[in-house]
Structures are given as structure tokens and as C-alpha cells.
C-alpha positions in Angstrom: 0.8 -8.4 -1.8 1.0 -4.7 -2.4 -0.7 -2.5 0.1 -2.9 -5.3 1.4 -4.2 -6.6 -2.0 -2.6 -9.4 -4.1 -2.9 -7.6 -7.5 -0.7 -10.2 -9.2 -2.9 -13.1 -7.8 -6.1 -11.4 -8.7 -5.0 -10.6 -12.2 -3.9 -14.2 -12.7 -7.3 -15.4 -11.4 -9.1 -13.1 -13.8 -6.9 -14.3 -16.7 -7.7 -18.0 -15.7 -11.4 -17.4 -15.5 -12.3 -14.8 -18.1 -11.5 -14.4 -21.8 -9.7 -11.3 -23.0 -7.0 -10.8 -20.4 -4.2 -11.2 -22.9 -5.3 -7.7 -24.1 -3.0 -5.1 -22.4 -5.8 -2.5 -22.6 -8.2 -4.6 -20.6 -5.4 -5.5 -18.0 -4.5 -1.8 -17.7 -8.1 -0.7 -17.1 -8.5 -3.4 -14.4 -5.2 -2.5 -12.7 -6.2 1.2 -12.8 -9.6 0.3 -11.2 -7.7 -1.6 -8.4 -5.3 1.3 -7.8 -8.1 3.9 -7.8 -10.3 1.8 -5.6 -7.6 1.0 -3.1 -7.0 4.8 -2.7 -10.5 6.0 -2.7 -13.0 3.1 -1.9 -11.6 1.8 1.3 -13.6 3.9 3.6 -14.6 1.0 5.8 -14.0 -2.8 6.0 -15.3 -4.7 3.1 -16.0 -1.5 1.1 -13.2 -2.1 -1.5 -14.5 -5.6 -2.2 -18.0 -4.4 -2.8 -16.8 -1.5 -5.0 -14.5 -3.6 -7.2 -17.0 -6.4 -7.5 -19.6 -3.7 -8.6 -17.2 -2.4 -11.2 -16.2 -5.7 -12.7 -19.1 -7.7 -14.3 -19.4 -11.3 -13.2 -16.9 -10.8 -10.3 -18.5 -11.3 -6.9 -17.5 -10.0 -3.4 -15.9 -13.2 -2.4 -13.8 -13.3 -5.5 -12.2 -10.0 -4.5 -12.1 -10.9 -0.8 -9.9 -13.9 -1.6 -7.1 -11.6 -2.5 -7.3 -8.9 0.2 -5.6 -8.7 3.6 -7.7 -10.0 6.4 -7.6 -6.7 8.3 -9.6 -5.0 5.5 -12.5 -7.4 6.0 -15.3 -7.6 8.6 -16.2 -11.0 10.2 -18.6 -11.7 7.4 -16.0 -10.7 4.8 -13.5 -13.1 6.3 -16.1 -15.8 6.2 -16.7 -15.1 2.5 -12.9 -15.1 1.9 -12.5 -18.5 3.6 -15.4 -20.0 1.6 -14.0 -18.6 -1.7 -10.5 -19.9 -0.9 -11.9 -23.4 0.0 -13.9 -23.3 -3.3 -10.7 -22.4 -5.3 -8.7 -25.2 -3.7 
């Protein structure tokens, strides 16, 4: 986990669930969004998850929350993370 977000795990999840992630351009764009968002869109707890899920079509808050450190989430965000991890298992 880099800086509180499991980029590798998230990218693998995207690859497993969406077509096109063999394309290096698409992977690069998503990695750049993650890097930018983690620097500029973490003004409060849950904010990064909201922002990234808004930027990526068909990705929901809980999808992002599953890969972020607990300390970056509110109580509601932690609940969403646990539900998503249970659903993924």
C-alpha cells in the first residue's frame, strides 16, 4: 500500500472487472488520476473515494474504499469498505 492506497490491488481489480486495462494508455490515465487525487482531493475523510468514483465511470464509492487505509475513511466509509470486502470475498 503506497501512501494509504493499494494502487496495485485497485488496478488489478479494475483489470479483472472492466475491459481495456491491457491498454497502457488507459492504465496510465487511471494511475495519474489516483496520484493527482491522492495529492489534491483528500481534504477530508472519504473525499478521495468520492472524487475517484466520480472520475471513473461505473466505479462506486465502496469500490475505491476497499483499497484505502481505514484512517482515510469516516465511520460510514468504513462500513462501505467492509460491505465491499465481504462482497468481494
